[in-house]
C-alpha positions as CSV (number, residue, x, y, z in Angstrom):
1,X,-13.2,2.0,-24.2
2,X,-14.8,2.4,-20.8
3,X,-12.8,2.9,-17.5
4,X,-14.7,1.8,-14.3
5,X,-13.2,3.3,-11.1
6,X,-14.1,2.0,-7.6
7,X,-12.8,1.6,-4.2
8,X,-13.4,5.0,-2.7
9,X,-14.9,5.7,0.6
10,X,-14.7,7.5,4.1
11,X,-11.7,6.8,6.2
12,X,-9.9,8.3,8.9
13,X,-6.4,9.9,8.7
14,X,-3.8,7.1,8.8
15,X,-5.9,4.5,7.2
16,X,-5.7,3.0,3.8
17,X,-7.7,2.6,0.6
18,X,-7.2,0.6,-2.5
19,X,-8.7,2.0,-5.7
20,X,-9.3,0.0,-8.8
21,X,-9.7,1.1,-12.5
22,X,-11.1,-1.7,-14.7
23,X,-10.8,-1.2,-18.5
24,X,-13.1,-2.6,-21.0
25,X,-9.9,-3.4,-23.3
26,X,-6.5,-4.8,-22.6
27,X,-4.5,-2.1,-20.4
28,X,-1.3,-3.2,-21.9
29,X,-2.4,-1.5,-25.2
30,X,-2.2,1.9,-23.5
31,X,1.0,3.9,-23.4
32,X,0.2,4.8,-19.8
33,X,-2.5,4.8,-17.2
34,X,-3.0,7.1,-14.3
35,X,-4.9,8.4,-11.5
36,X,-5.9,12.0,-11.0
37,X,-7.7,13.7,-8.3
38,X,-9.7,16.9,-7.8
39,X,-10.3,18.4,-4.3
40,X,-13.2,20.9,-3.8
41,X,-12.4,24.2,-5.4
42,X,-9.1,23.0,-6.8
43,X,-7.9,22.0,-10.3
44,X,-7.5,18.3,-11.1
45,X,-4.0,17.2,-10.5
46,X,-1.9,14.0,-11.5
47,X,-1.3,11.7,-8.6
48,X,0.3,8.7,-10.1
49,X,0.9,7.1,-13.5
50,X,2.4,3.9,-14.9
51,X,3.6,3.3,-18.4
52,X,3.2,0.2,-20.6
53,X,6.9,-0.7,-19.6
54,X,6.1,-0.3,-15.8
55,X,7.6,2.9,-15.1
56,X,5.9,4.7,-12.2
57,X,5.7,8.4,-11.4
58,X,4.1,10.2,-8.4
59,X,3.3,13.7,-7.2
60,X,5.6,14.6,-4.5
61,X,2.8,14.8,-1.9
62,X,2.1,11.1,-2.2
63,X,5.5,9.7,-2.7
64,X,6.3,6.8,-0.3
65,X,2.5,6.6,0.6
66,X,0.7,5.6,-2.7
67,X,1.5,2.8,-5.0
68,X,0.3,2.5,-8.5
69,X,0.2,-0.9,-10.2
70,X,-1.2,-2.8,-13.1
71,X,-2.7,-6.3,-13.6
72,X,-2.8,-7.1,-17.2
73,X,-4.7,-10.4,-16.7
74,X,-7.5,-8.4,-15.0
75,X,-7.3,-5.3,-17.2
76,X,-7.1,-3.3,-14.2
77,X,-4.9,-0.6,-12.5
78,X,-4.7,-0.1,-8.8
79,X,-3.9,2.7,-6.5
80,X,-2.8,1.7,-3.0
81,X,-3.0,4.5,-0.7
82,X,-1.6,4.3,2.8
83,X,-1.2,6.7,5.5
84,X,-4.0,8.8,4.1
85,X,-4.1,12.4,5.0
86,X,-7.2,14.9,5.0
87,X,-5.5,16.7,2.2
88,X,-5.9,13.5,0.0
89,X,-9.5,14.1,-0.1
90,X,-11.1,14.4,-3.4
91,X,-12.6,12.7,-6.3
92,X,-10.2,10.3,-7.9
93,X,-10.2,9.5,-11.7
94,X,-8.4,7.1,-13.7
95,X,-7.3,7.7,-17.2
96,X,-5.6,5.9,-20.0
97,X,-3.5,7.3,-22.7
98,X,-3.6,5.6,-26.1
99,X,-1.2,6.1,-29.1
100,X,-4.3,5.9,-31.4
101,X,-6.2,8.8,-29.8
102,X,-5.2,12.5,-29.1
103,X,-7.2,12.7,-25.9
104,X,-7.0,10.2,-23.1
105,X,-9.8,8.1,-21.8
106,X,-11.2,9.0,-18.3
107,X,-13.2,7.1,-15.8
108,X,-16.1,8.5,-14.0
109,X,-14.4,9.2,-10.7
110,X,-14.6,7.8,-7.1
111,X,-14.7,9.9,-4.0
112,X,-12.1,9.6,-1.4
113,X,-12.8,11.4,2.0
114,X,-10.3,11.4,4.7
115,X,-11.3,12.7,8.1
116,X,-8.9,14.0,10.7
């Protein structure tokens, strides 16, 4: 299984970005998929997740600004990020949890930089 993350970039505060995570297999087969981020000098944190049934969950700091979604026909999970803030800066990773594997799959990460 391979996860290919893309869509990062350099934006100004208040602007938007849309991240994509393309899987080499059907995303519907995963129990859940999610986005994590790691800021410089900080631990990786969960940002958003979506279950196979479509239930979504967000960290408080992005609630109302970020939206995670899944397109099963394209085997892709998206993270729409609006009203970006400098504190959203970091490397964003997508992951996928499979019921057939103890550890999740991880993508390679995409850099998001928000300038003030």
